[in-house]
C-alpha positions, 0 to 999 in steps of 0.5 A, spaced: 500 500 500 502 506 497 501 512 501 499 518 497 501 525 500 496 531 500 497 537 495 501 542 498 506 537 501 513 536 499 515 530 494 522 530 495 527 534 499 533 537 494 540 536 496 544 542 499 549 543 494 553 549 496 555 551 503 555 558 501 550 561 507 550 566 512 547 565 519 541 568 518 540 563 512 542 557 516 537 558 521 531 559 516 533 553 513 533 549 519 526 552 521 524 550 514 526 543 515 523 542 522 516 544 518 517 539 513 518 534 519 511 536 522 507 536 516 503 530 518 500 534 524 495 537 520 491 531 519 485 531 524 486 524 526 490 519 526 490 513 522 494 507 521 496 503 515 500 497 514 506 498 510 510 493 506 517 492 508 520 496 501 516 502 503 519 502 510 526 501 508 524 507 503 522 511 509 528 509 513 532 511 508 529 518 507 529 519 514 537 517 514 538 522 509 534 528 512 538 527 519 545 526 515 543 533 512 542 536 519 549 533 522 553 536 516 550 543 518 551 542 525 558 540 524 559 546 519 557 550 524 561 548 530 567 548 525 566 555 523 565 557 531 571 553 532 575 557 527 572 564 529 574 562 536 581 560 534 582 566 530 580 571 536 584 567 540 590 568 535 588 575 535 588 576 542 595 572 543 598 577 537 595 583 541 598 581 548 605 579 545 605 586 541 603 589 548 608 585 552 613 587 546 611 595 547 612 594 555 618 591 554 621 596 549 618 602 554 621 599 560 628 598 556 627 606 554 626 608 561 632 604 564 636 607 559 634 614 561 635 612 568 642 610 567 643 616 563 641 620 568 645 616 573 651 617 569 650 624 568 649 625 576 656 622 577 659 626 572 656 632 575 659 630 582 666 628 579 666 635 576 663 638 582 669 635 587 674 637 582 672 644 582 671 644 589 678 641 590 681 646 585 677 652 589 680 649 596 687 649 593 687 656 590 684 658 597 689 655 601 695 657 596 692 664 597 692 664 604 699 661 605 701 667 600 698 672 605 700 669 611 707 669 608 707 676 606 704 678 613 710 674 617 715 677 612 712 684 613 711 683 621 718 681 622 721 688 622 715 691 625 715 686 631 722 687 632 721 695 631 716 694 636 720 690 641 725 695 641 721 701 642 718 698 648 725 696 651 727 704 649 720 706 652 721 702 659 728 705 659 725 712 658 720 711 663 725 708 668 730 715 667 723 719 667 721 716 674 728 717 677 728 724 674 722 725 678 725 722 684 731 727 684 726 733 683 722 731 689 728 730 693 731 737 691 724 740 692 723 737 699 730 739 701 728 746 699 722 746 703 726 743 709 731 749 709 725 754 708 721 751 714 723 752 721 718 746 722 721 739 723 718 734 719 722 728 721 717 726 726 712 724 720 718 720 717 719 716 723 711 715 724 711 712 716 717 708 718 714 705 724 707 704 721 711 700 715 715 696 721 708 694 724 705 691 718 703 684 719 700 679 714 693 680 717 687 683 714 685 688 720 693 690 720 693 691 713 687 696 713 689 699 719 696 701 717 694 703 710 689 708 713 694 711 718 699 712 712 693 716 708 692 720 714 699 722 714 699 724 707 692 728 708 696 732 714 696 739 712 702 740 717 707 736 713 708 737 705 705 731 701 711 730 697 715 729 704 710 724 706 711 720 699 718 720 699 718 717 706 713 712 704 717 710 698 723 709 701 721 705 707 716 701 703 721 698 698 726 697 704 721 693 707 724 686 707 718 682 710 711 681 708 711 682 701 704 681 700 701 685 705 706 691 703 703 690 696 696 691 699 698 697 702 702 700 696 696 699 692 691 702 697 695 708 698 697 709 691 689 708 688 688 715 692 694 718 691 696 716 684 702 721 684 706 716 689 706 710 684 712 713 680 716 715 686 715 708 689 717 705 682 723 710 682 725 707 688 724 700 686 729 702 680 734 705 685 734 699 689 734 693 683 736 695 676 732 688 674 725 691 675 726 694 668 729 688 664 735 689 660 741 686 656 747 689 660 749 687 667 748 691 674 754 695 675 753 696 682 753 688 683 757 685 688 759 678 691 756 679 698 750 675 700 747 682 702 747 684 695 743 678 693 739 678 699 737 685 698 736 683 690 731 677 692 727 682 697 726 687 692 724 683 686 719 679 691 716 685 693 715 688 686 712 681 684 707 681 689 705 688 687 704 687 680 699 681 682 695 685 687 688 686 685 685 688 691 683 695 688 685 699 682 692 697 681 696 703 677 702 698 676 698 691 675 698 684 672 699 687 665 706 690 667 708 683 670 706 680 664 710 685 660 716 684 665 716 677 664 716 677 656 721 682 656 726 679 661 725 672 657 727 676 650 732 682 652 736 678 658 743 677 655 747 676 661 745 669 665 749 669 672 747 669 679 744 676 679 739 675 674 737 668 676 736 671 683 731 676 680 727 672 676 726 666 681 724 672 686 719 675 681 716 668 679 715 666 686 710 671 688 708 673 681 707 666 678 700 664 681 697 671 679 700 671 672 697 664 671 691 666 673 690 671 668 694 669 662 693 661 662 696 658 656 700 664 654 704 663 661 705 656 660 708 657 653 713 662 657 714 657 662 716 652 656 721 657 654 724 658 661 725 650 662 728 649 655 732 656 654 733 660 660 735 654 665 740 652 659 743 658 659 743 659 666 746 652 667 752 654 662 754 659 667 760 657 670 761 662 676 758 662 682 756 655 680 753 652 687 749 658 689 746 658 681 745 651 681 740 652 687 736 657 684 736 653 678 733 647 682 728 652 685 726 654 678 725 647 675 721 645 681 717 650 681 715 649 674 715 641 674 711 641 680 706 646 677 707 650 684 704 656 680 697 653 681 698 654 688 696 660 691 703 663 695 703 663 702 701 670 705 697 672 698 691 671 702 690 676 708 689 672 715 682 674 718 684 673 725 689 677 729 695 675 734 694 677 741 694 684 743 700 683 748 704 680 742 703 685 737 705 691 742 711 687 744 713 686 737 711 694 735 716 696 741 721 692 739 721 695 732 720 702 735 727 701 739 731 697 734 732 699 727 730 693 722 736 689 721 738 685 714 737 677 714 744 673 715 747 671 709 745 664 710 738 666 710 739 667 702 739 659 701 732 659 705 729 664 701 731 661 694 
């Protein structure tokens, strides 16, 4: 039995010969095939018709052809999709590769720029160091040249200044001695014209000087008493000044107490200082350093003891700072510097003068000038002492003084305040003081024995 299809149903399905389609045409074709597969659903009722074996085989063949056609289309679609995905993947990979290459190129360029910048910095630093080194060398050369020129110019000036200062000191010495002579002449003239006896005032001053002790109350009292004598209208001031200067310089005990009184009195009567210094010059020529020897020097122990006493008092005077000191520490420093520079005679007299001055003025000089004093001490140790040791005359006494100076410097005794510099605040008993004053009034002061020189040195 043959099945006859109704009009309008497709009798056969044409085979697709060309695969040249797009996605829309493919979808349209698939929909058409689906419609053809459901064409029998139009009938309102179902019918069952037995078919022969040949007809069934033919139908299976037609259906197989239809599904084979669908599988081919599906494979084509998948293959096209795979090709598209692969192409997209290839393009993405190529783009990523290109981006990586460009990134690497950029990094390489940045690295080269950084290397160039660092190289330029190193070059600039090297050039800067070279420039600074050249500037420093030029500056050092310029400063060395200026220093050398300054030294060359200053040497003659320093020599001239030192000579002028030495000449100035000698002129001051002569001027002070001239004032002293004029004062003595004036006093002689006043005494000859007046019927009054001024010796009582001179004796009062001598008594006060002999009564000087190393206590604060005593020093204040004696200075006040001398000032009252100076202010006494019954005695000319010039006579009082002359007596005061002579008695103070001749005093051989208590150099620090005596120097306190000198400074106190001369701060109120400054004209007395030149007369006092003139008496120092008369008593000891080494109060003004010089390059010649003392013409009045003798080999007696009295001469050296007197020299030691005067220089100790002079050293105590220059370092006294209880009030305004007209002849203060700067004069002591000038004396030390000129002694080291100008002294050309190295004998027992110059050694005695230097040692006595150092013992009383060394502490005050170190307190004031510190490192400069230490430099001067090195000059003494390395130069002055060697010159003294080369002296062959008076070797025993000179060696003792050299030993004292060496010990003073090596043991740094200038760091310790010398005994008597600070006035004691308590007094001795009145009976003892009265007894000593009575002895001083009855007896003139005697010079120490020659053996005392060794204890003083």
